[in-house]
C-alpha positions in Angstrom: 216.5 -72.0 67.1 214.7 -72.0 64.0 212.9 -75.1 64.6 211.4 -73.8 68.3 210.6 -70.6 66.6 209.0 -72.2 63.7 207.0 -74.6 65.9 205.8 -71.6 68.1 204.9 -69.7 65.1 202.7 -72.6 63.5 200.6 -73.7 66.9 200.6 -70.5 68.9 197.2 -69.9 67.7 196.3 -73.2 65.6 192.8 -74.6 66.6 193.0 -78.2 65.8 189.0 -78.7 66.4 188.1 -77.3 63.2 188.9 -78.6 59.5 191.9 -76.3 58.1 190.2 -74.5 55.4 189.8 -70.4 55.3 186.7 -70.8 53.1 184.3 -73.8 54.3 183.2 -74.3 50.9 186.9 -75.8 50.4 187.0 -79.3 50.2 189.6 -81.0 52.2 191.3 -83.7 49.7 193.0 -86.8 51.2 195.4 -89.0 49.3 195.9 -92.1 50.8 198.4 -94.9 50.2 198.9 -98.6 51.5 201.6 -101.1 51.1 201.3 -104.5 52.4 204.2 -105.7 54.7 203.0 -109.3 56.0 200.2 -111.3 56.3 199.9 -112.5 60.0 196.9 -114.8 60.2 193.7 -115.8 58.3 191.2 -117.5 60.9 188.9 -119.2 58.5 186.3 -120.1 61.4 185.8 -116.5 62.4 186.4 -114.9 59.1 189.1 -112.7 60.0 192.1 -111.4 58.5 195.2 -110.0 60.2 197.3 -108.1 58.0 200.3 -105.5 58.4 200.2 -102.7 56.2 202.2 -99.4 56.0 199.4 -96.8 55.6 200.3 -93.1 54.3 198.0 -90.1 54.0 198.5 -86.7 53.2 196.4 -83.5 52.9 197.0 -79.8 52.7 196.6 -77.6 55.7 196.0 -74.0 55.0 196.9 -72.7 58.3 200.3 -74.5 58.5 202.2 -72.4 55.8 205.1 -70.1 56.3 207.9 -68.6 54.3 211.0 -70.7 54.7 213.1 -67.6 54.1 212.1 -66.4 57.8 213.0 -69.9 59.5 216.5 -70.2 58.1 215.2 -72.1 55.0 213.2 -74.7 56.7 210.9 -76.4 54.1 209.7 -79.4 56.8 209.2 -80.1 60.3 207.9 -82.7 62.2 204.8 -81.6 64.5 202.9 -83.8 67.2 200.0 -85.4 65.7 197.7 -84.5 69.0 198.8 -80.6 68.1 197.0 -80.4 64.8 193.8 -81.3 62.9 193.8 -85.2 61.5 191.1 -86.6 59.3 188.9 -89.0 60.8 189.6 -91.9 58.1 189.2 -95.3 59.3 188.7 -98.9 57.8 185.1 -100.1 57.6 185.9 -103.9 58.1 187.8 -103.2 61.5 186.9 -105.8 64.1 189.6 -105.3 66.7 191.8 -102.8 67.4 195.2 -104.4 66.6 198.7 -104.0 68.4 199.8 -100.8 65.9 203.2 -99.1 67.2 202.1 -95.3 68.0 203.8 -92.5 65.8 203.3 -89.3 67.8 204.6 -87.0 64.8 203.6 -86.1 61.4 205.8 -84.1 58.7 204.5 -80.5 57.5 206.0 -78.9 54.5 205.8 -74.7 53.8 203.2 -75.1 51.6 201.0 -76.7 54.2 201.2 -80.4 53.0 200.9 -82.7 55.8 202.1 -86.0 55.5 200.9 -89.0 58.1 203.0 -92.4 57.8 202.3 -95.1 60.3 202.3 -98.8 60.3 198.7 -100.5 61.3 198.1 -103.9 62.3 194.8 -104.6 60.8 191.9 -107.0 61.7 189.5 -107.1 59.5 186.3 -109.1 58.6 186.9 -111.1 55.4 184.6 -113.1 53.6 187.1 -116.1 53.1 186.3 -118.9 50.6 187.9 -122.4 51.3 186.3 -124.5 49.3 189.6 -124.6 47.2 191.7 -125.4 50.1 194.7 -125.9 50.1 194.8 -124.1 46.5 192.9 -121.1 47.4 192.9 -117.5 46.6 191.1 -114.9 48.9 190.5 -111.4 48.2 189.9 -109.1 51.2 189.0 -105.5 51.1 190.1 -102.6 53.2 187.8 -99.5 52.6 189.1 -96.3 54.0 186.7 -93.7 54.2 185.4 -90.5 56.7 183.5 -91.6 59.3 181.8 -88.7 60.1 182.4 -85.9 56.9 180.6 -86.0 53.9 182.3 -85.7 50.4 182.0 -81.9 50.1 184.0 -81.5 53.1 186.7 -84.6 52.9 187.5 -86.2 49.5 189.6 -89.0 49.1 192.0 -89.9 46.1 194.9 -92.4 45.7 198.6 -91.1 46.4 199.9 -93.3 43.6 199.2 -94.5 40.3 196.9 -97.8 40.4 199.4 -99.8 38.5 202.4 -99.0 41.1 200.1 -99.9 44.0 198.9 -103.2 42.4 202.1 -104.9 41.9 204.3 -102.9 45.0 206.0 -105.8 46.9 209.1 -104.1 47.7 208.1 -104.2 51.8 206.3 -107.6 51.6 207.7 -110.4 53.8 206.8 -113.3 51.7 208.0 -116.1 53.8 204.9 -117.3 55.4 201.8 -119.5 54.4 200.4 -116.8 52.1 201.9 -114.8 49.1 200.8 -111.7 48.2 199.4 -111.6 44.5 198.4 -107.8 44.0 196.3 -105.2 45.5 193.8 -103.5 43.4 192.1 -100.1 44.3 188.9 -98.5 43.5 187.4 -95.2 44.3 183.6 -95.1 44.8 180.9 -92.5 46.6 178.1 -94.2 48.7 175.3 -92.7 50.6 173.3 -93.9 53.2 169.3 -93.7 52.9 169.5 -90.9 50.4 171.5 -88.8 52.7 174.9 -86.9 52.0 177.4 -88.9 49.8 180.6 -90.2 51.6 183.7 -91.0 49.8 185.7 -94.1 49.8 188.9 -95.8 48.6 188.7 -99.7 48.5 191.9 -101.7 48.3 191.6 -105.4 47.6 194.4 -107.7 49.1 194.6 -110.6 46.7 196.6 -113.5 48.6 197.2 -117.1 47.8 198.0 -119.7 50.1 201.1 -121.8 49.8 199.9 -125.5 49.4 203.3 -127.5 49.7 202.8 -128.1 53.6 199.1 -129.3 53.0 200.2 -131.4 50.0 202.7 -133.2 52.0 201.1 -133.6 55.4 197.2 -134.2 54.0 197.1 -135.4 50.4 200.2 -137.9 50.0 199.4 -139.8 52.8 196.0 -140.3 51.6 197.1 -141.2 48.1 199.6 -143.8 49.7 196.8 -145.6 51.4 194.6 -145.8 48.5 197.5 -147.3 46.4 198.0 -149.9 48.7 194.2 -150.5 48.8 194.5 -151.2 45.3 197.6 -153.5 45.5 195.5 -155.5 48.2 193.3 -156.7 45.3 196.2 -159.0 44.4 195.8 -161.0 47.3 194.3 -164.4 47.0 190.6 -164.0 47.5 190.1 -167.3 48.8 192.3 -166.7 51.6 191.4 -164.4 54.9 194.3 -162.2 54.5 192.5 -159.9 52.0 189.8 -159.0 54.6 191.9 -158.5 57.4 194.3 -156.4 55.2 191.3 -154.3 54.0 190.2 -153.8 57.8 193.6 -152.8 58.7 193.7 -150.0 55.8 190.1 -148.9 56.9 191.4 -148.6 60.4 194.4 -146.8 59.5 192.6 -144.4 57.5 190.2 -143.6 60.1 193.1 -142.7 62.7 194.6 -140.4 59.9 191.3 -138.5 59.4 191.2 -138.0 63.4 195.1 -136.6 63.3 194.5 -134.3 60.2 190.8 -132.6 61.6 192.5 -130.1 63.2 194.7 -129.2 60.2 191.5 -128.6 58.0 189.9 -125.3 58.1 186.6 -125.3 59.7 183.6 -122.9 58.9 179.8 -122.8 59.1 179.2 -121.7 55.8 180.8 -124.6 53.5 183.0 -127.8 53.6 186.1 -127.3 51.6 186.6 -129.8 48.6 189.4 -131.9 50.3 187.0 -132.6 53.3 184.8 -134.2 50.5 187.9 -135.8 49.0 188.4 -137.5 52.8 184.8 -138.4 53.0 185.1 -140.2 49.2 188.2 -142.1 50.0 186.6 -143.6 53.2 183.7 -144.3 51.1 185.7 -146.2 48.5 187.8 -148.1 51.1 184.4 -149.3 52.7 183.0 -150.3 49.0 186.2 -152.3 48.5 186.3 -154.0 51.8 182.5 -154.9 51.0 183.6 -156.1 47.9 186.4 -158.6 49.3 183.8 -159.9 51.8 181.4 -160.7 49.1 184.0 -162.5 47.0 185.5 -164.3 49.9 182.0 -165.6 50.9 181.4 -166.6 47.1 184.7 -168.8 46.8 185.1 -170.2 49.9 184.4 -173.7 50.1 180.7 -174.6 51.4 179.4 -178.3 51.1 175.9 -176.9 50.7 176.4 -174.8 48.0 174.3 -175.5 44.4 175.5 -175.6 40.9 176.5 -172.6 39.6 173.6 -171.4 37.4 174.1 -171.7 33.6 173.4 -167.7 32.9 176.1 -167.3 35.3 178.5 -169.2 33.8 177.4 -167.9 30.2 178.2 -164.1 31.4 181.1 -164.5 33.5 182.8 -167.6 32.4 182.3 -166.9 28.8 181.4 -163.2 27.8 183.5 -161.7 30.9 186.6 -163.6 30.2 186.5 -162.3 26.8 185.7 -158.9 27.8 188.4 -159.0 30.7 190.9 -160.8 28.6 191.7 -163.5 31.2 190.8 -166.5 28.6 194.2 -167.9 29.1 193.8 -167.9 33.0 190.5 -169.6 32.5 191.7 -172.5 30.3 194.9 -172.9 32.8 192.6 -173.2 35.4 190.7 -175.6 33.7 193.3 -178.1 32.6 194.6 -177.8 36.3 191.3 -178.8 37.8 190.8 -181.3 34.8 194.0 -182.9 35.8 193.4 -182.7 39.7 190.3 -184.4 39.0 191.6 -186.9 36.5 194.5 -187.9 39.4 191.7 -187.9 42.2 189.6 -190.2 40.4 192.3 -192.7 39.5 193.4 -192.7 43.1 189.6 -193.3 44.3 189.2 -196.1 41.8 192.5 -197.7 43.0 191.5 -197.5 46.6 188.1 -198.9 45.6 189.2 -201.7 44.1 191.5 -202.5 46.8 189.1 -202.5 49.1 186.5 -204.5 47.1 188.5 -207.4 45.1 186.0 -209.5 44.9 182.8 -207.1 44.4 179.6 -208.4 42.9 175.9 -207.0 42.6 174.5 -210.3 43.3 176.0 -212.5 46.2 174.7 -215.7 44.4 176.9 -215.2 41.7 180.0 -215.0 43.7 180.6 -218.6 43.4 180.5 -218.7 39.7 183.0 -215.5 39.9 185.4 -216.7 42.5 186.2 -220.2 41.8 185.3 -223.4 43.2 187.0 -222.8 46.5 185.1 -219.7 47.0 181.8 -221.5 46.4 182.7 -224.4 48.8 183.6 -221.5 51.2 180.3 -219.8 51.1 178.2 -222.8 50.5 179.7 -224.3 54.0 179.4 -221.0 55.9 176.4 -219.2 56.0 177.7 -216.7 58.6 180.6 -215.8 55.7 177.7 -215.0 53.5 176.3 -212.5 55.8 179.5 -210.9 56.7 180.4 -210.4 52.8 177.0 -208.7 52.3 177.8 -206.3 55.1 181.3 -205.7 53.7 179.5 -205.2 50.2 177.0 -202.5 51.9 180.1 -200.9 53.5 181.9 -200.5 50.3 179.1 -199.0 48.7 178.4 -196.3 50.9 182.0 -195.7 50.9 182.1 -195.4 47.2 178.6 -193.0 47.4 180.4 -190.8 49.8 183.6 -190.4 47.6 181.2 -189.7 44.5 179.3 -187.0 46.8 182.4 -185.5 47.9 183.9 -185.3 44.4 180.5 -183.7 43.2 180.9 -181.0 46.1 184.6 -180.5 45.0 183.3 -179.7 41.4 180.7 -177.2 42.8 183.4 -175.7 44.9 185.9 -175.4 41.6 182.9 -173.9 39.5 182.1 -171.2 42.5 186.1 -170.4 42.8 186.0 -169.7 39.3 183.1 -167.5 39.1 184.5 -165.8 42.2 188.1 -165.1 40.3 186.5 -163.8 37.2 184.1 -161.6 39.1 187.0 -160.6 41.5 188.8 -159.0 38.3 185.6 -157.6 36.9 185.0 -155.7 40.2 188.7 -154.8 40.6 188.8 -153.0 37.3 185.5 -151.0 38.0 187.2 -150.0 41.2 190.4 -149.0 39.8 188.3 -147.1 37.1 186.5 -145.2 39.5 189.6 -144.4 41.5 191.5 -143.1 38.6 188.4 -140.9 37.3 187.9 -139.4 40.7 191.6 -138.5 41.1 192.1 -137.1 37.8 189.2 -135.0 38.3 190.4 -133.5 41.5 193.8 -133.4 40.2 192.5 -131.4 37.0 190.4 -128.8 39.2 193.1 -128.4 41.8 195.3 -127.5 39.0 193.2 -125.1 37.4 192.9 -123.5 40.4 196.9 -123.3 41.2 197.4 -121.6 37.9 194.4 -119.5 37.8 
C-alpha cells in the first residue's frame, strides 16, 4: 500500500537525533499557536494557574519531502512522533506536569511541513493580584521557548495573526467561575549573561472572575447586617433593648466572618479589599455598640447625677437642635415634661395639704389659728403639744423629701433631653460615615468591574 511504502521511504534512513536541515547554517523556524479551552483552577495561595489549552506548532523538515506522483498522489501522512525530530519547546512557567493526553502522531505534508497538534493541561506559576477580589482581573503569561537551541538554530513565530489569536473564543468553555477576555501575543529575544540569544513567544491569558456568587454569599449578608445596625438606632436609648440588640448583631457578624473565612482567597503577599471591608464593618459595629452604651449610661436615671452644665445646654439643647432640625421635638418634650411637672406638683401639694390641715410654723400660734376649742385642747394637754410637734417635724421631712425627689426628676429629664439630642447627632454622623464608606467601595468595585 502507498501509506506503508511512503512511511518506509521516509523513515528508512531518517536520523531523529539531529536538526533536520541540509545546511547547518539554516535556521529552523517553528510557528506556534495557542487556543484556550478551559480555566480549570486558580490557586491564589500558591500562585498557580491551571489551564487546558490546545497547542499547535509546525516546522519544515527537509528530510521528510517526497513526490506525490510516486506514492498514489499522497500529500499528507501521519507519522509517530517518537520517530522524527521534534523541537524542544517548553513553557517557562511550568510548575507541575499536568494530566495531558498523549497524542502519538504528527501530520507531515509532501513539502516537508510537520504539524504537531496536541492538548495540554498547563500548571503554571502566575503572579495573582487579589486586591480587587471578587472583581479581579488576572493576567498570566505562557512563555514558549527552546530550552537548549539559540535563535540561530530555532526561531519562533506566530502561526496566525495576533488579532485572530486575541479574540479567539471558539473552543473556550465559559461556564465556570472565570471568563476569558483575550489572549495577547508577543515575540521577544533574551540572553543570559551576554551569551547567545534565545527566541521566545509570550502569550498573555487575561481572565476575569465572575463575581455573582461572591456578591450574593459575601457582600449582601454583610450589607443586611449593617442596615439592621442602622435601624437599631430607632430603638429608645433609655431602654436596655438597644444594647442587647447591637450585641446580638456583633455576635452574628463574628459568626458570619468565621463562616466566610474559607471562601476568601489567602495569600502571603497582600489582603484583598473585601477583607478590609469586613474588618471596617466590624469596627463600625463596635463603634455603634460603644455609642449606644454611652448614650444609655447618659440618659439612665441616677439620683446622684449633677445638673447639666450650661455650656452643654447651650451647645446641645439650643445650637444642635437647630442644626439637626429637631426643635419641634424639643418643644414637645419640654411641654410634656412641664405638664407632667405641673400635675405632679398639684398632686404633691394636695397630698401635703391633706396630711397637714393645721400646720403652722410656731406651735404657740396654733391656738389663735385653730379657734377656741383647739386652744383649750392644747392648753389642757401638754402631751398633745409634743405629739403635734412630732407630726409637724415628720410632715416637714416628707415635704423636703418630695422636693428633693422632684429635683432629681428634673435633673434626670435634663440629661434625658441631652441624651436624645446627642443620640440623634451621633446617629447622623455614623450614618454619614457608613454611606461615604459604602459609596467609595461601590465606586471602586464598579470601576474595576467595567475596566
